[in-house]
ZAZAVEX-333943 format. One record per atom (N, C-alpha, C): residue in one letter; y, z, x. Coordinates in steps of 0.02 Angstrom, whole numbers, padded with zeros to 5 digits, always signed. Layout:
N
AYZX ...
***
This chain:
348
X-00230-01148+01377 X-00246-01210+01363 X-00251-01257+01423 X-00313-01280+01417 X-00322-01342+01483 X-00323-01406+01455 X-00282-01443+01474 X-00289-01510+01433 X-00299-01557+01511 X-00327-01607+01485 X-00338-01676+01537 X-00280-01721+01511 X-00261-01761+01552 X-00241-01828+01544 X-00275-01881+01575 X-00307-01914+01543 X-00349-01953+01556 X-00318-02022+01548 X-00305-02047+01613 X-00256-02100+01596 X-00261-02190+01647 X-00265-02232+01610 X-00282-02303+01627 X-00231-02319+01680 X-00256-02337+01744 X-00210-02356+01775 X-00173-02430+01796 X-00133-02431+01759 X-00078-02488+01738 X-00019-02447+01735 X+00025-02504+01756 X+00104-02481+01745 X+00134-02431+01697 X+00114-02482+01631 X+00145-02435+01567 X+00095-02371+01551 X+00051-02379+01564 X-00005-02297+01556 X+00017-02257+01593 X+00042-02273+01657 X+00053-02227+01714 X+00124-02192+01685 X+00153-02213+01656 X+00243-02215+01645 X+00233-02175+01595 X+00192-02182+01515 X+00180-02155+01469 X+00140-02089+01480 X+00100-02075+01540 X+00064-02019+01549 X+00124-01971+01577 X+00192-02006+01619 X+00231-01958+01662 X+00257-01914+01593 X+00275-01973+01553 X+00322-01966+01479 X+00291-01885+01450 X+00224-01907+01433 X+00187-01844+01407 X+00197-01782+01449 X+00169-01813+01519 X+00166-01722+01555 X+00240-01709+01541 X+00286-01737+01550 X+00365-01709+01561 X+00347-01671+01474 X+00343-01699+01430 X+00348-01677+01375 X+00329-01626+01356 X+00244-01597+01390 X+00216-01539+01374 X+00271-01477+01397 X+00275-01498+01473 X+00310-01447+01504 X+00382-01427+01488 X+00416-01490+01455 X+00482-01464+01405 X+00459-01426+01349 X+00395-01435+01306 X+00390-01389+01259 X+00364-01317+01276 X+00359-01310+01344 X+00361-01236+01380 X+00283-01174+01323 X+00241-01229+01321 X+00183-01191+01294 X+00132-01190+01353 X+00085-01135+01341 X+00056-01109+01404 X-00001-01173+01394 X+00010-01221+01438 X-00044-01261+01446 X-00037-01279+01528 X-00108-01290+01549 X-00150-01315+01612 X-00151-01381+01603 X-00128-01419+01645 X-00126-01500+01645 X-00166-01525+01710 X-00234-01576+01704 X-00260-01604+01733 X-00247-01678+01735 X-00230-01701+01772 X-00232-01777+01787 X-00284-01814+01819 X-00301-01848+01770 X-00379-01898+01782 X-00359-01976+01775 X-00380-02019+01836 X-00351-02076+01823 X-00429-02106+01800 X-00421-02147+01730 X-00479-02194+01724 X-00489-02234+01774 X-00568-02243+01775 X-00589-02300+01806 X-00637-02324+01771 X-00663-02395+01805 X-00738-02409+01747 X-00790-02377+01787 X-00830-02383+01733 X-00889-02320+01745 X-00952-02383+01771 X-00995-02375+01795 X-01066-02384+01826 X-01104-02351+01835 X-01178-02370+01851 X-01239-02349+01854 X-01214-02286+01912 X-01187-02312+01956 X-01169-02279+02015 X-01123-02209+02022 X-01082-02221+01975 X-01016-02157+01970 X-01023-02138+01909 X-01055-02140+01854 X-01044-02108+01783 X-01057-02028+01792 X-01123-02025+01839 X-01142-01951+01818 X-01099-01902+01866 X-01071-01922+01926 X-00994-01892+01971 X-00953-01880+01921 X-00929-01928+01874 X-00881-01909+01841 X-00863-01885+01785 X-00941-01874+01764 X-00960-01820+01704 X-00954-01753+01737 X-00963-01730+01798 X-00957-01666+01840 X-00872-01639+01837 X-00852-01701+01858 X-00774-01689+01843 X-00746-01659+01780 X-00778-01673+01721 X-00742-01652+01656 X-00770-01575+01648 X-00833-01564+01683 X-00885-01508+01670 X-00844-01452+01711 X-00836-01460+01772 X-00783-01437+01825 X-00752-01399+01795 X-00696-01434+01760 X-00635-01406+01737 X-00608-01387+01693 X-00678-01363+01643 X-00698-01326+01580 X-00628-01338+01535 X-00610-01411+01516 X-00556-01443+01492 X-00568-01412+01419 X-00510-01396+01390 X-00504-01399+01319 X-00509-01446+01271 X-00470-01496+01273 X-00445-01558+01258 X-00427-01613+01310 X-00429-01687+01291 X-00441-01734+01321 X-00370-01787+01287 X-00310-01793+01331 X-00265-01852+01290 X-00302-01911+01334 X-00305-01970+01296 X-00335-02028+01334 X-00275-02069+01314 X-00267-02108+01383 X-00185-02138+01378 X-00198-02206+01394 X-00213-02256+01337 X-00213-02328+01394 X-00236-02362+01315 X-00289-02415+01333 X-00317-02457+01272 X-00384-02429+01243 X-00414-02470+01224 X-00495-02452+01175 X-00540-02415+01232 X-00534-02450+01288 X-00592-02447+01337 X-00573-02373+01356 X-00515-02356+01378 X-00483-02295+01403 X-00523-02235+01375 X-00494-02245+01292 X-00519-02199+01243 X-00612-02194+01231 X-00650-02250+01248 X-00709-02234+01230 X-00738-02211+01315 X-00711-02211+01350 X-00737-02195+01422 X-00730-02105+01435 X-00671-02091+01392 X-00657-02046+01399 X-00685-01970+01349 X-00716-02010+01293 X-00769-02003+01247 X-00820-01985+01275 X-00854-02028+01317 X-00912-02047+01351 X-00921-01975+01399 X-00865-01964+01438 X-00863-01920+01485 X-00858-01847+01439 X-00845-01839+01389 X-00841-01764+01342 X-00895-01758+01321 X-00951-01720+01364 X-01009-01730+01336 X-01021-01656+01297 X-00971-01611+01293 X-00976-01565+01271 X-00945-01561+01189 X-00914-01614+01185 X-00888-01632+01109 X-00826-01601+01116 X-00796-01601+01174 X-00719-01581+01189 X-00673-01634+01148 X-00631-01593+01110 X-00580-01644+01068 X-00545-01693+01091 X-00546-01751+01087 X-00510-01807+01116 X-00470-01856+01065 X-00399-01855+01083 X-00342-01895+01047 X-00332-01958+01100 X-00313-02016+01054 X-00297-02066+01084 X-00212-02084+01089 X-00192-02100+01139 X-00109-02116+01167 X-00092-02183+01185 X-00053-02199+01159 X-00033-02277+01188 X+00030-02312+01182 X+00056-02321+01235 X+00129-02346+01228 X+00146-02423+01211 X+00061-02459+01197 X+00084-02516+01175 X+00021-02546+01127 X-00028-02556+01143 X-00076-02543+01077 X-00100-02519+01027 X-00077-02509+00972 X-00088-02453+00923 X-00179-02478+00882 X-00230-02446+00912 X-00301-02441+00867 X-00293-02403+00838 X-00360-02407+00788 X-00389-02384+00726 X-00397-02282+00755 X-00390-02270+00820 X-00387-02208+00824 X-00319-02175+00855 X-00268-02216+00872 X-00209-02191+00905 X-00175-02156+00872 X-00163-02108+00908 X-00104-02060+00870 X-00054-02046+00892 X-00047-02028+00963 X+00015-02042+00999 X+00042-02089+01017 X+00101-02102+01008 X+00147-02168+01015 X+00201-02137+01054 X+00251-02182+01071 X+00322-02159+01105 X+00375-02145+01045 X+00367-02148+00975 X+00401-02139+00929 X+00362-02067+00883 X+00308-02046+00923 X+00281-01985+00882 X+00269-01945+00943 X+00278-01954+00985 X+00266-01910+01052 X+00284-01837+01049 X+00354-01830+01016 X+00364-01757+01021 X+00324-01712+00980 X+00340-01739+00907 X+00289-01707+00870 X+00225-01700+00860 X+00185-01749+00882 X+00120-01744+00887 X+00096-01697+00937 X+00121-01701+01001 X+00106-01653+01058 X+00116-01598+01034 X+00168-01559+01002 X+00166-01516+00987 X+00122-01469+00934 X+00104-01530+00892 X+00050-01502+00843 X-00025-01488+00879 X-00030-01543+00916 X-00089-01549+00952 X-00100-01496+01026 X-00050-01464+01034 X-00052-01405+01095 X-00055-01331+01068 X-00019-01340+01000 X-00015-01282+00959 X-00078-01286+00926 X-00122-01323+00926 X-00204-01347+00881 X-00195-01342+00808 X-00138-01383+00794 X-00135-01396+00719 X-00144-01457+00721 X-00194-01472+00717 X-00223-01526+00692 X-00297-01539+00665 X-00312-01584+00638 X-00372-01601+00593 X-00431-01614+00660 X-00499-01609+00648 X-00548-01641+00695 X-00602-01697+00646 X-00595-01746+00676 X-00647-01798+00618 X-00713-01783+00671 X-00772-01778+00658 X-00835-01759+00686 X-00880-01837+00686 X-00907-01867+00739 X-00945-01929+00727 X-01008-01915+00765 X-01062-01932+00739 X-01120-01928+00771 X-01147-01986+00825 X-01169-01981+00871 X-01182-02013+00920 X-01244-02037+00930 X-01260-02097+00962 X-01337-02109+00974 X-01344-02125+01048 X-01401-02107+01068 X-01415-02099+01139 X-01473-02150+01165 X-01474-02154+01229 X-01524-02206+01249 X-01563-02175+01321 X-01615-02172+01325 X-01643-02128+01371 X-01711-02181+01386 X-01725-02168+01480 X-01786-02196+01507 X-01802-02164+01559 X-01859-02190+01596 X-01872-02144+01668 X-01826-02157+01705 X-01791-02221+01718 X-01746-02235+01766 X-01680-02191+01759 X-01667-02175+01708 X-01585-02146+01686 X-01622-02072+01645 X-01633-02026+01694 X-01652-01975+01660 X-01598-01931+01608 X-01530-01933+01635 X-01484-01905+01581 X-01469-01968+01533 X-01486-01938+01468 X-01454-01995+01398 X-01398-02006+01419 X-01378-02070+01403 X-01321-02104+01375 X-01301-02121+01306 X-01263-02090+01280 X-01213-02078+01237 X-01181-02127+01210 X-01171-02142+01131 X-01140-02207+01129 X-01103-02196+01052 X-01024-02207+01066 X-01009-02197+00984 X-01025-02242+00942 X-00996-02302+00951 X-01015-02365+00918 X-01086-02405+00926 X-01088-02420+00983 X-01159-02468+01003 X-01189-02464+01064 X-01254-02477+01066 X-01293-02501+01134 X-01316-02559+01093 X-01318-02595+01167 X-01329-02669+01164 X-01365-02688+01231 X-01442-02713+01196 X-01481-02726+01258 X-01471-02801+01266 X-01474-02808+01340 X-01454-02885+01349 X-01504-02895+01415 X-01529-02959+01423 X-01539-02977+01505 X-01479-02991+01531 X-01463-02972+01609 X-01401-02967+01636 X-01380-03047+01645 X-01425-03102+01658 X-01404-03153+01646 X-01394-03186+01565 X-01347-03201+01551 X-01353-03188+01453 X-01377-03280+01437 X-01389-03298+01472 X-01417-03387+01452 X-01501-03362+01447 X-01521-03304+01467 X-01602-03299+01462 X-01628-03253+01394 X-01662-03275+01373 X-01693-03234+01313 X-01744-03169+01346 X-01747-03132+01292 X-01794-03071+01313 X-01861-03049+01256 X-01910-03029+01293 X-01947-03019+01254 X-01954-02940+01228 X-01977-02908+01165 X-01952-02839+01162 X-02037-02829+01096 X-02032-02775+01087 X-02069-02738+01037 X-02038-02665+01007 X-02013-02688+00943 X-01964-02634+00913 X-02004-02578+00870 X-02013-02528+00894 X-02055-02469+00843 X-02006-02426+00835 X-02005-02414+00764 X-01982-02354+00728 X-02041-02307+00681 X-02013-02266+00710 X-02073-02186+00689 X-02149-02214+00703 X-02160-02237+00757 X-02224-02253+00780 X-02255-02308+00738 X-02230-02335+00701 X-02233-02411+00664 X-02200-02466+00702 X-02230-02532+00726 X-02209-02571+00756 X-02176-02616+00697 X-02112-02640+00714 X-02052-02662+00674 X-02077-02740+00683 X-02035-02753+00736 X-02057-02819+00775 X-02073-02837+00853 X-02109-02874+00856 X-02129-02912+00919 X-02109-02980+00911 X-02047-02986+00963 X-02034-03047+00960 X-01964-03071+01027 X-01946-03103+01011 X-01900-03127+01080 X-01827-03160+01042 X-01777-03141+01091 X-01708-03137+01056 X-01656-03126+01134 X-01595-03164+01106 X-01537-03165+01163 X-01541-03086+01175 X-01549-03040+01121 X-01516-02944+01141 X-01538-02928+01069 X-01529-02860+01065 X-01531-02821+01025 X-01483-02765+01027 X-01439-02761+00962 X-01402-02699+00976 X-01418-02654+00914 X-01405-02590+00940 X-01416-02521+00894 X-01342-02484+00905 X-01331-02483+00833 X-01260-02482+00818 X-01259-02433+00768 X-01207-02374+00770 X-01214-02320+00735 X-01154-02346+00668 X-01130-02313+00615 X-01127-02337+00559 X-01036-02355+00590 X-01020-02303+00628 X-00941-02316+00645 X-00944-02383+00680 X-00992-02396+00725 X-00984-02470+00766 X-01015-02520+00713 X-01020-02522+00664 X-01049-02572+00613 X-01002-02646+00611 X-00929-02627+00613 X-00877-02669+00598 X-00880-02707+00669 X-00903-02687+00717 X-00876-02727+00773 X-00941-02778+00802 X-00979-02767+00874 X-01022-02820+00898 X-01074-02821+00859 X-01106-02771+00798 X-01160-02776+00770 X-01138-02824+00692 X-01082-02809+00671 X-01061-02864+00620 X-01050-02932+00638 X-01046-02961+00720 X-01029-03024+00711 X-01097-03044+00737 X-01143-03005+00745 X-01221-03039+00745 X-01259-03023+00686 X-01229-03027+00626 X-01251-03028+00575 X-01283-02951+00528 X-01242-02910+00576 X-01275-02845+00541 X-01237-02829+00481 X-01259-02793+00434 X-01218-02767+00381 X-01159-02706+00397 X-01112-02703+00346 X-01036-02640+00360 X-01095-02572+00329 X-01082-02531+00373 X-01104-02458+00349 X-01021-02441+00302 X-01021-02412+00237 X-00966-02385+00221 X-00979-02314+00198 X-00933-02279+00211 X-00919-02188+00200 X-00957-02159+00269 X-00982-02188+00328 X-00988-02156+00386 X-01040-02134+00360 X-01121-02158+00337 X-01176-02135+00322 X-01215-02127+00373 X-01251-02064+00376 X-01316-02039+00448 X-01363-02096+00462 X-01340-02162+00488 X-01387-02220+00494 X-01379-02250+00570 X-01432-02283+00565 X-01425-02345+00637 X-01440-02399+00609 X-01416-02477+00636 X-01420-02516+00645 X-01440-02552+00683 X-01509-02594+00662 X-01533-02620+00731 X-01535-02696+00712 X-01501-02726+00756 X-01495-02804+00736 X-01516-02862+00798 X-01543-02880+00776 X-01553-02930+00824 X-01512-02985+00838 X-01500-03030+00894 X-01468-03053+00896 X-01485-03134+00930 X-01487-03168+00889 X-01509-03243+00890 X-01581-03240+00911 X-01618-03198+00847 X-01712-03204+00860 X-01730-03276+00867 X-01788-03272+00900 X-01816-03358+00890 X-01848-03345+00796 X-01871-03295+00783 X-01906-03267+00736 X-01844-03269+00686 X-01839-03314+00637 X-01763-03307+00559 X-01786-03245+00526 X-01871-03227+00530 X-01879-03177+00488 X-01858-03097+00522 X-01836-03098+00575 X-01820-03036+00614 X-01760-03017+00584 X-01749-03003+00531 X-01656-02983+00511 X-01647-02914+00551 X-01577-02890+00511 X-01558-02829+00543 X-01591-02771+00503 X-01607-02716+00522 X-01637-02651+00491 X-01586-02599+00483 X-01597-02554+00436 X-01562-02494+00439 X-01609-02437+00411 X-01594-02401+00491 X-01646-02345+00470 X-01601-02284+00489 X-01652-02220+00449 X-01606-02149+00468 X-01586-02144+00541 X-01525-02112+00545 X-01484-02079+00620 X-01564-02043+00665 X-01597-02010+00625 X-01643-01969+00628 X-01708-02007+00677 X-01707-02070+00665 X-01768-02106+00661 X-01787-02110+00739 X-01837-02104+00755 X-01870-02117+00832 X-01874-02193+00835 X-01832-02216+00882 X-01837-02299+00887 X-01864-02299+00962 X-01901-02345+00960 X-01920-02367+01022 X-01921-02444+01050 X-01903-02450+01118 X-01916-02514+01131 X-01973-02534+01196 X-02011-02567+01184 X-02062-02553+01223 X-02073-02644+01248 X-02116-02655+01322 X-02128-02712+01329 X-02075-02761+01328 X-02000-02725+01353 X-01948-02765+01382 X-01954-02809+01423 X-01953-02865+01434 X-01963-02914+01482 X-01902-02978+01487 X-01893-03004+01522 X-01856-03073+01536 X-01842-03081+01617 X-01822-03148+01638 X-01819-03167+01697 X-01762-03133+01728 X-01724-03093+01696 X-01670-03072+01732 X-01681-02980+01710 X-01658-02943+01756 X-01658-02872+01748 X-01629-02853+01662 X-01646-02826+01629 X-01622-02810+01569 X-01591-02738+01584 X-01532-02748+01527 X-01476-02682+01541 X-01472-02659+01480 X-01443-02595+01472 X-01404-02572+01422 X-01337-02572+01417 X-01296-02584+01390 X-01209-02596+01373 X-01189-02538+01322 X-01154-02484+01354 X-01131-02441+01301 X-01078-02425+01267 X-01065-02436+01214 X-00987-02428+01199 X-00952-02515+01242 X-00971-02544+01267 X-00942-02591+01292 X-00913-02564+01352 X-00925-02499+01389 X-00900-02468+01450 X-00926-02475+01510 X-01018-02460+01493 X-01050-02460+01557 X-01128-02486+01541 X-01128-02529+01580 X-01195-02553+01604 X-01255-02513+01650 X-01297-02525+01622 X-01346-02492+01670 X-01416-02503+01660 X-01454-02550+01706 X-01510-02563+01725 X-01559-02531+01678 X-01638-02542+01637 X-01664-02507+01595 X-01727-02515+01627 X-01765-02496+01609 X-01849-02486+01614 X-01873-02536+01553 X-01951-02555+01559 X-01969-02601+01495 X-01976-02558+01434 X-01980-02487+01446 X-01986-02454+01380 X-01921-02400+01387 X-01896-02397+01319 X-01844-02360+01307 X-01842-02317+01244 X-01818-02248+01236 X-01802-02221+01175 X-01741-02225+01151 X-01718-02213+01090 X-01658-02211+01068 X-01666-02159+01004 X-01625-02131+01010 X-01603-02072+00946 X-01538-02038+00942 X-01545-02003+00887 X-01465-01958+00877 X-01452-01921+00943 X-01397-01923+00966 X-01373-01872+01019 X-01356-01800+01015 X-01367-01769+01057 X-01385-01688+01053 X-01290-01667+01033 X-01245-01708+01046 X-01196-01698+01048 X-01148-01734+01005 X-01087-01716+00970 X-01061-01743+00935 X-00996-01774+00951 X-00965-01829+00938 X-00878-01836+00947 X-00846-01793+00901 X-00795-01770+00940 X-00734-01739+00903 X-00660-01766+00901 X-00638-01813+00885 X-00597-01843+00876 X-00507-01814+00835 X-00467-01803+00876 X-00405-01767+00851 X-00387-01811+00796 X-00362-01800+00729 X-00328-01804+00697 X-00269-01785+00667 X-00214-01810+00654 X-00138-01783+00630 X-00130-01812+00557 X-00175-01840+00524 X-00174-01843+00448 X-00255-01861+00430 X-00255-01869+00368 X-00314-01859+00333 X-00361-01933+00374 X-00436-01909+00369 X-00477-01944+00403 X-00475-02026+00376 X-00473-02071+00422 X-00464-02165+00394 X-00553-02164+00382 X-00577-02202+00334 X-00636-02225+00308 X-00650-02290+00353 X-00701-02300+00339 X-00730-02354+00375 X-00700-02427+00347 X-00678-02417+00278 X-00639-02473+00245 X-00571-02491+00294 X-00539-02444+00281 X-00480-02442+00323 X-00480-02465+00398 X-00528-02463+00416 X-00563-02493+00487 X-00550-02561+00475 X-00605-02569+00431 X-00629-02654+00417 X-00574-02686+00401 X-00518-02667+00368 X-00465-02699+00362 X-00424-02710+00428 X-00437-02664+00463 X-00388-02678+00521 X-00411-02734+00573 X-00499-02724+00553 X-00527-02777+00613 X-00531-02848+00561 X-00530-02861+00523 X-00541-02915+00490 X-00483-02933+00457 X-00431-02904+00463 X-00360-02946+00450 X-00345-03010+00473 X-00335-03065+00426 X-00320-03136+00450 X-00379-03174+00472 X-00443-03136+00478 X-00509-03170+00503 X-00530-03207+00446 X-00557-03268+00469 X-00578-03311+00419 X-00648-03341+00459 X-00700-03308+00436 X-00765-03330+00488 X-00788-03399+00481 X-00759-03441+00417 X-00784-03510+00400 X-00765-03543+00465 X-00726-03521+00505 X-00688-03566+00560 X-00738-03579+00634 X-00761-03506+00607 X-00796-03486+00661 X-00890-03515+00659 X-00906-03541+00598 X-00983-03565+00575 X-01019-03610+00634 X-01063-03557+00663 X-01108-03587+00711 X-01096-03558+00781 X-01026-03532+00789 X-01020-03496+00850 X-01060-03442+00857 X-01090-03424+00935 X-01111-03376+00943 X-01080-03304+00938 X-01116-03242+00928 X-01080-03195+00915 X-01025-03159+00980 X-01053-03180+01036 X-00995-03158+01081 X-00913-03181+01052 X-00931-03267+01030 X-00864-03297+01020 X-00835-03246+00964 X-00855-03230+00920 X-00844-03200+00852 X-00820-03138+00883 X-00854-03115+00919 X-00823-03029+00946 X-00763-03025+00990 X-00752-03089+01026 X-00705-03099+01063 X-00641-03106+01024 X-00655-03163+00965 X-00600-03163+00920 X-00574-03119+00884 X-00630-03071+00860 X-00597-02998+00820 X-00577-02962+00875 X-00581-02964+00919 X-00530-02920+00972 X-00450-02942+00992 X-00461-02996+00991 X-00404-03043+00998 X-00343-03012+00926 X-00394-03024+00874 X-00350-03016+00795 X-00339-02937+00812 X-00374-02898+00819 X-00357-02799+00806 X-00328-02790+00859 X-00332-02819+00922 X-00308-02789+00985 X-00246-02818+00992 X-00229-02879+00975 X-00174-02918+01012 X-00193-02964+01078 X-00129-02995+01107 X-00149-03030+01157 X-00173-03002+01204 X-00228-03039+01238 X-00264-03008+01310 X-00284-03052+01356 X-00281-03043+01412 X-00313-03071+01463 X-00370-03089+01455 X-00414-03143+01509 X-00486-03122+01499 X-00512-03068+01535 X-00480-03050+01582 X-00480-02986+01628 X-00502-02920+01577 X-00454-02916+01542 X-00469-02862+01475 X-00504-02867+01433 X-00512-02933+01420 X-00571-02955+01366 X-00655-02923+01399 X-00667-02942+01456 X-00712-02926+01502 X-00710-02864+01495 X-00669-02804+01525 X-00678-02735+01501 X-00672-02699+01446 X-00670-02735+01393 X-00659-02709+01324 X-00729-02717+01287 X-00747-02784+01314 X-00824-02798+01281 X-00874-02771+01322 X-00869-02769+01401 X-00933-02754+01426 X-00983-02807+01428 X-00956-02888+01417 X-00991-02952+01423 X-00976-02970+01496 X-01038-03009+01498 X-01029-03048+01584 X-00966-03106+01588 X-00933-03097+01636 X-00874-03153+01650 X-00895-03209+01609 X-00937-03261+01641 X-00948-03293+01610 X-00966-03317+01548 X-01009-03259+01500 X-01004-03257+01428 X-00920-03271+01403 X-00900-03229+01410 X-00804-03214+01392 X-00786-03286+01408 X-00781-03296+01474 X-00758-03374+01460 X-00782-03446+01416 X-00862-03437+01423 X-00879-03462+01376 X-00847-03459+01297 X-00845-03399+01278 X-00820-03381+01212 X-00745-03409+01205 X-00706-03400+01258 X-00638-03423+01258 X-00653-03499+01227 X-00673-03540+01284 X-00679-03607+01266 X-00704-03623+01204 X-00757-03602+01167 X-00756-03609+01121 X-00714-03594+01055 X-00692-03541+01072 X-00620-03521+01010 X-00569-03580+01022 X-00556-03605+01098 X-00504-03645+01099 X-00508-03710+01062 X-00570-03730+01084 X-00608-03790+01048 X-00611-03799+00982 X-00616-03724+00940 X-00612-03744+00873 X-00537-03723+00847 X-00494-03723+00903 X-00416-03709+00881 X-00392-03663+00833 X-00438-03577+00850 X-00423-03533+00826 X-00388-03480+00878 X-00389-03489+00930 X-00331-03472+00993 X-00300-03503+01022 X-00249-03481+01056 X-00209-03514+01100 X-00199-03475+01166 X-00172-03513+01214 X-00156-03478+01278 X-00100-03495+01318 X-00063-03444+01351 X-00008-03450+01387 X-00003-03417+01451 X+00037-03448+01499 X+00038-03406+01541 X+00063-03342+01558 X+00024-03301+01612 X+00057-03240+01615 X+00120-03233+01660 X+00162-03217+01635 X+00221-03220+01682 X+00235-03189+01730 X+00184-03120+01746 X+00189-03068+01791 X+00136-03075+01840 X+00080-03123+01818 X+00025-03146+01862 X+00005-03231+01862 X+00036-03263+01891 X+00011-03348+01877 X-00059-03371+01884 X-00097-03314+01917 X-00177-03310+01910 X-00199-03310+01831 X-00175-03287+01809 X-00203-03270+01720 X-00165-03304+01673 X-00210-03297+01633 X-00184-03329+01553 X-00198-03275+01500 X-00147-03272+01459 X-00146-03215+01396 X-00163-03276+01344 X-00219-03249+01313 X-00254-03258+01250 X-00226-03222+01178 X-00212-03279+01132 X-00196-03248+01063 X-00233-03280+01004 X-00208-03259+00946 X-00250-03306+00890 X-00188-03350+00873 X-00204-03412+00877 X-00162-03444+00839 X-00142-03449+00764 
***
């Protein structure tokens, strides 16, 4: 069995990776280990990273780190390689390996005694990016400079749905419906239906409301224009510049996520995301501020740098969101003891 340890490059994750590697060797199962360092993906390196996984013919991946590490591992596992999340600190919706469960759960995983949850993905393609970019949660289309509007035409199955202007547009899977799409006014998809959510972000025409279409629908965005280059942000992990015309459809590959217990449904995910969340305090706040707040609720305290990495939003957008949340007195900040240049933000 060939297994990849895809590890975030921070002290805690590196130490936990070493512990996992030692445990695998101690279990004395026939396992070949590949160590791959997680790194930020961009339009210049993501295809070379794909080749690393394909070249090693990996059977499964242990993603060690935060949610971003897990999503990048999924993005790179194009051949539906089973992925499992491990973390020594932040326990997310998908985390299966923790310090308290490491021996028991590694034994099950290496013996292939586990369940596999299969999720559908959505992918974006244009002339600029010949290889489709798949997303587990959502694809967000925004101008590179967040203060600008974009013009677009939204076409579904050859029928023009909208011609309008907005801050952006989010195309979300049902799994991603409790994330950025929800912050922008989208509905919650229960029981993982095979749908796409098309959610305009702050459209000038208020009749342009969120729309639900089948996952197999042929979705196109044409006449994409703005005074700034327009980008696609895939699962908050990779930003790529796109053409004026793009197509969005169901991905040809699914995501296989290793589970050691019964599948968690979207309602369980929603409870995790909305615990202690009271949107009345954020009435009138921009979607980015709501999104940042939800991350702080669900993921725990984070630095501005960590929020930028997790959301994929521009530095200025995250900074503005934090200022809004502090003004509304829903979050607080304190000094980072190990790095005086940073602050740690948390829900008040």
